[in-house]
C-alpha positions in Angstrom: -26.4 -66.0 20.4 -27.8 -66.1 23.7 -26.7 -68.8 26.7 -28.2 -69.7 29.7 -25.7 -69.7 32.8 -27.3 -72.0 35.4 -31.0 -71.6 36.5 -31.3 -68.1 36.7 -29.2 -66.0 34.0 -29.1 -65.8 30.5 -25.8 -64.4 28.8 -26.7 -62.3 25.6 -23.4 -60.7 24.1 -20.0 -60.3 25.1 -19.3 -57.4 26.7 -15.0 -57.5 27.0 -12.6 -60.8 27.5 -10.0 -60.9 29.9 -6.8 -63.4 31.1 -9.8 -65.1 33.1 -12.4 -65.2 30.9 -15.2 -63.5 29.3 -17.5 -60.9 30.3 -21.2 -61.1 28.9 -24.0 -59.1 29.2 -26.7 -60.9 30.6 -30.0 -60.9 32.4 -31.6 -62.5 35.8 -34.6 -62.3 37.7 -33.9 -58.5 38.8 -32.6 -57.3 35.4 -29.4 -56.8 33.7 -26.2 -57.7 35.1 -23.0 -58.6 33.8 -21.4 -62.4 33.8 -18.0 -62.9 34.3 -17.7 -66.7 32.7 -14.3 -68.1 33.4 -12.6 -70.2 31.1 -12.8 -73.7 30.6 -9.4 -74.8 31.5 -10.7 -73.3 35.1 -13.9 -74.4 35.1 -12.7 -78.0 34.7 -10.7 -77.6 37.5 -12.0 -79.4 41.0 -9.8 -78.0 43.2 -10.1 -74.3 41.9 -14.3 -74.8 41.8 -13.4 -75.7 45.5 -11.8 -72.5 46.1 -14.6 -70.9 44.1 -17.4 -72.8 46.3 -15.4 -71.5 49.3 -15.3 -68.0 48.6 -18.8 -67.7 48.2 -19.6 -65.7 51.4 -16.6 -63.1 51.2 -17.3 -62.0 47.7 -21.4 -61.6 48.0 -20.6 -60.1 51.4 -18.5 -57.1 49.6 -21.0 -54.4 49.9 -19.9 -50.8 48.4 -20.0 -48.0 46.7 -16.7 -48.6 44.8 -16.8 -52.0 44.6 -18.7 -53.7 41.7 -20.6 -56.4 43.7 -21.0 -60.1 43.5 -24.6 -60.9 43.2 -24.1 -64.8 42.7 -21.9 -67.4 41.7 -22.6 -70.0 39.9 -21.4 -73.4 39.1 -23.2 -75.8 36.5 -22.0 -78.3 34.4 -18.4 -76.9 32.5 -20.2 -73.4 33.3 -18.1 -71.3 36.4 -19.4 -67.6 36.8 -19.3 -64.7 38.9 -23.0 -62.6 38.3 -22.3 -58.8 38.9 -23.8 -56.1 39.0 -23.7 -53.9 35.4 -22.0 -50.9 35.2 -23.1 -48.7 32.2 -20.0 -47.0 31.7 -16.3 -47.6 30.3 -12.6 -49.3 31.8 -10.1 -47.2 33.2 -7.9 -48.4 30.6 -10.0 -47.4 27.7 -9.9 -43.7 28.7 -6.3 -43.9 29.2 -6.0 -45.0 25.7 -8.1 -42.0 24.4 -6.7 -39.5 26.4 -3.0 -40.4 27.4 -3.2 -39.1 30.5 -5.8 -37.5 33.0 -5.8 -34.0 34.7 -4.3 -34.1 38.3 -7.7 -33.7 40.0 -9.0 -36.0 38.2 -6.8 -38.7 38.5 -6.5 -38.4 42.4 -10.1 -38.4 42.3 -10.5 -41.8 40.6 -7.7 -43.1 42.7 -9.0 -41.8 46.3 -12.7 -44.1 44.8 -10.8 -47.2 44.0 -8.5 -46.4 48.2 -12.2 -46.2 49.6 -12.8 -49.4 47.6 -9.8 -51.3 48.8 -10.6 -49.9 52.4 -13.9 -52.0 52.6 -12.7 -55.0 51.3 -9.3 -55.0 53.2 -11.5 -54.4 56.4 -13.4 -57.8 55.4 -10.6 -59.9 55.2 -10.1 -59.3 50.5 -7.2 -59.0 49.1 -7.6 -57.7 45.3 -4.2 -58.8 43.9 -4.6 -57.3 40.7 -5.6 -53.9 40.6 -4.9 -52.1 37.4 -6.8 -50.0 34.7 -8.9 -52.6 33.2 -10.1 -53.6 36.6 -11.6 -50.1 37.5 -14.7 -49.1 35.7 -15.9 -46.0 35.3 -19.8 -44.7 35.5 -21.2 -43.0 33.0 -24.5 -42.7 34.5 -23.7 -40.9 37.4 -23.0 -37.5 38.3 -19.5 -36.2 37.9 -17.1 -35.6 40.5 -13.8 -33.4 41.3 -12.0 -32.8 38.0 -15.0 -33.9 35.4 -13.9 -37.3 36.9 -16.8 -40.1 36.6 -17.3 -42.6 40.1 -14.9 -45.4 39.7 -15.6 -49.0 40.9 -13.0 -51.8 41.5 -14.2 -55.2 39.8 -13.4 -58.5 39.5 -12.5 -59.0 43.3 -11.2 -62.6 44.3 -10.4 -63.7 40.5 -6.5 -63.8 40.9 -6.5 -66.0 43.9 -8.6 -68.4 42.3 -6.5 -68.7 39.8 -3.6 -69.4 42.2 -4.2 -72.4 42.9 -1.6 -74.1 44.9 -1.6 -76.8 41.8 -1.2 -74.2 39.5 1.6 -72.0 41.4 4.1 -73.4 43.3 5.8 -71.2 45.4 8.3 -70.6 42.8 5.6 -68.9 40.5 4.1 -65.5 40.1 0.4 -64.6 39.4 -0.5 -61.0 38.1 0.1 -58.4 35.8 4.0 -57.5 35.6 3.2 -53.3 36.0 1.5 -53.6 39.0 3.3 -56.2 40.9 4.4 -55.2 44.3 8.2 -56.2 45.1 7.1 -58.7 47.6 5.4 -60.8 44.9 7.9 -61.1 42.9 10.3 -62.1 45.5 7.8 -64.8 46.3 6.5 -63.6 49.7 2.2 -63.9 50.3 0.3 -61.0 49.2 -1.2 -59.2 51.8 -2.9 -55.9 51.9 -0.1 -53.6 50.8 0.2 -54.8 47.5 -3.1 -53.4 46.5 -1.9 -50.5 47.8 1.2 -50.7 45.5 -0.6 -51.4 42.7 -2.9 -48.2 43.1 -0.4 -46.0 43.3 1.1 -47.5 40.4 -2.6 -46.7 38.3 -2.2 -43.1 40.2 1.4 -42.7 38.1 0.1 -43.8 35.2 -2.8 -41.9 34.9 -0.5 -38.9 35.8 2.6 -39.7 33.4 1.0 -41.8 30.9 3.1 -44.7 31.5 3.9 -46.8 34.8 6.8 -46.5 36.6 8.9 -49.7 35.9 7.3 -51.4 32.7 8.9 -51.9 29.7 10.3 -54.2 27.9 10.5 -58.0 28.8 8.3 -59.0 31.7 11.3 -60.3 33.7 12.7 -57.2 33.6 10.0 -55.0 34.5 10.0 -57.5 37.8 13.3 -57.0 38.6 12.8 -53.2 38.3 9.9 -53.5 41.1 12.8 -54.2 43.2 15.7 -52.7 41.9 14.6 -49.3 40.6 13.8 -45.7 42.1 11.1 -44.5 40.8 11.6 -41.9 38.5 10.0 -38.4 39.7 6.9 -36.4 38.2 7.9 -32.6 37.4 4.7 -30.4 38.0 3.3 -31.9 40.8 2.6 -30.8 44.2 5.5 -32.5 46.5 2.7 -33.5 49.0 1.3 -35.6 46.2 5.2 -36.7 45.3 5.6 -37.8 48.5 2.5 -40.0 48.7 2.8 -42.0 45.5 6.6 -42.3 46.8 5.5 -43.6 50.3 3.1 -46.2 48.6 5.6 -47.2 46.3 7.9 -48.2 49.0 9.9 -51.1 48.6 8.8 -52.3 52.4 5.3 -53.2 52.6 5.2 -51.7 56.0 6.0 -48.3 54.8 3.2 -47.9 52.9 -0.3 -46.7 54.1 -3.7 -48.2 54.5 -6.7 -47.9 52.0 -8.2 -46.2 54.1 -5.3 -43.8 55.3 -4.2 -43.1 51.4 -8.1 -42.1 50.1 -8.6 -39.7 53.1 -4.7 -38.2 51.8 -5.9 -38.2 48.4 -9.2 -36.3 49.1 -7.2 -34.0 51.5 -5.5 -33.0 48.0 -7.8 -32.6 45.7 -8.7 -28.1 46.4 -4.4 -28.1 45.7 -4.9 -29.5 42.4 -8.0 -28.3 41.0 -7.7 -26.1 37.6 -4.3 -28.0 37.3 -3.9 -29.4 33.0 -2.6 -33.0 32.9 1.5 -33.1 33.2 3.6 -32.2 30.6 6.3 -35.4 31.2 8.7 -36.9 28.9 7.9 -39.6 27.1 10.0 -42.9 27.8 12.1 -44.7 25.6 10.2 -46.4 22.6 10.6 -49.8 22.3 14.4 -51.0 21.4 13.7 -52.6 17.8 11.7 -49.8 16.3 14.7 -47.0 17.6 17.0 -49.5 16.4 15.3 -49.6 12.9 14.7 -45.9 13.4 18.9 -45.3 13.9 19.8 -47.1 11.1 17.6 -45.5 8.6 18.0 -41.9 10.2 14.2 -41.6 9.9 12.5 -39.8 12.6 8.6 -40.4 13.4 6.4 -39.1 11.0 4.3 -35.4 11.7 1.4 -36.3 13.2 2.6 -40.0 14.3 1.5 -41.2 17.7 4.8 -41.8 19.8 4.9 -45.1 21.4 4.7 -45.5 24.9 5.8 -47.4 27.9 2.7 -48.6 29.0 1.2 -52.0 30.3 2.8 -54.9 28.9 1.0 -57.4 26.6 1.9 -60.9 27.2 -0.4 -62.0 24.1 2.4 -62.1 20.9 1.3 -59.2 18.6 -1.1 -57.6 21.1 -1.7 -53.8 21.0 -1.6 -51.6 24.3 -5.1 -50.5 23.5 -6.5 -54.1 22.7 -8.6 -54.6 25.5 -8.7 -58.4 25.0 -4.9 -58.8 25.8 -3.9 -61.4 28.3 -1.9 -59.3 31.0 -1.3 -62.2 33.5 1.4 -64.4 33.9 2.9 -67.0 35.5 6.5 -66.6 35.5 9.6 -68.2 37.6 10.5 -65.8 40.8 13.8 -64.1 39.9 17.1 -65.6 41.7 19.1 -62.8 44.1 21.4 -62.2 41.9 19.1 -61.5 39.2 17.4 -59.5 41.4 20.6 -57.6 42.2 21.2 -56.4 38.6 25.0 -56.4 37.9 26.9 -58.6 34.9 23.6 -61.1 34.7 20.6 -58.3 35.9 19.0 -55.7 34.0 18.1 -53.2 37.0 19.0 -49.4 36.0 20.2 -46.9 38.4 17.9 -44.4 39.1 18.0 -41.7 36.1 16.3 -38.1 35.6 13.4 -38.0 33.8 13.6 -37.8 29.8 16.9 -39.2 30.7 18.0 -42.3 28.1 18.0 -45.8 30.0 22.1 -46.9 30.4 22.3 -49.7 27.1 18.8 -49.0 26.0 19.1 -48.3 21.7 18.4 -44.6 22.8 21.7 -44.3 25.2 23.7 -45.9 22.2 22.5 -43.6 19.7 23.2 -40.2 21.8 27.1 -42.3 23.0 27.6 -42.9 18.8 26.0 -39.2 17.9 28.8 -37.9 21.0 31.3 -40.2 19.5 31.2 -38.8 15.9 30.5 -35.1 17.2 34.1 -35.6 19.5 36.1 -37.2 15.9 34.7 -34.5 13.7 36.1 -31.9 15.9 39.6 -34.0 16.1 39.5 -34.0 12.5 38.9 -30.4 12.2 41.4 -29.1 14.9 43.6 -31.7 12.5 43.1 -29.7 9.7 43.5 -26.4 11.3 46.7 -27.4 12.2 48.1 -28.5 9.0 46.6 -25.5 7.4 48.8 -23.4 10.2 52.0 -25.4 9.5 51.8 -24.5 5.8 51.2 -21.2 6.5 54.3 -20.7 8.6 56.3 -23.0 5.9 55.5 -20.5 2.9 57.0 -16.9 5.0 60.4 -18.9 5.6 63.3 -18.8 3.7 64.2 -21.5 0.9 67.1 -23.4 2.7 70.7 -23.2 1.5 72.2 -25.4 -1.6 73.5 -28.9 -0.8 77.2 -28.0 -0.9 77.7 -32.1 -1.3 76.1 -31.7 -4.8 77.3 -28.0 -5.4 81.4 -28.9 -4.9 83.0 -28.7 -8.0 84.1 -31.8 -9.6 87.9 -33.0 -8.9 90.6 -32.2 -11.4 
């Protein structure tokens, strides 16, 4: 059913849902548009509406080939909407769900496009704060780029900032998507341009590997890993690309590249990656509860069944990783220093080789049990061998002399 958005736009059908609202296919004076209608609880917040109006100039002035332009901001009664260019294509999350991981050349080309868009935004003083595959759109109608990639455009600029009002999130709260949050946000520092670089490097890692470097499990554990863990290497990629990833995933914001530098470095690597197939990397740990159930039953995944992989954390109970309607934003307490440090109260993991089980995980416990069982069987076999040897030895010895006390003649 069509609905009016302000006096100039009409929303016809829903294209998708996100944590902040619903995206509609709409029509305006200049033709088709995409309309992001924010949630009612957001539109009724007068403080947010004020910030919405204040951000209008910055958002409307952000024009770049790799940014989905905001054409208008509408405040009309209970409606609070961003009117954006309509991109004929899909989002990067949908492609990842379909292909699992991309060839390095295509992955790097997409990341370079996004970095170009971020460079323009940062130059205009705008920090995205929620770079993730769901917010990267692929233009299916344009020409193909390196590795058969479609032109990538970054969307949803300003939405995370609008939601993160002082009244909604105090200094002890975090707004964002756990898998892509930079360590300084987890530690409660204000977000600067470097948080977008960290998030984009996380997305590139995910495009190459099929999973994020610090994801999996409870969101609180994911946040701690961003602060405490070292990223696990990806075998099979050129060292130049790996060093670039490591630099942009640095814990210290000042160590990361600027967006313009990252875009240039990524494009320099494209000839080196031409023709490389998608990486063949070990899947990370599956869900611990699922692993435990499989261990108890002794069952392995059926042939042809997809293996659950660690990806973006869905925060809506029951939501599947491929559910584009899931709410991936969260507002969480900033972990205390002792929790971030790991140890008895924390869940930080020591760096480990790719494919190695995480200490304390169900997979690690299963490996430990198998080792103990193997040692026990070996000990039993050795014991049995020792008994058999003793019996063989005793069969070859002469019988002992008769018991003189029992064989002595009776006294007269």
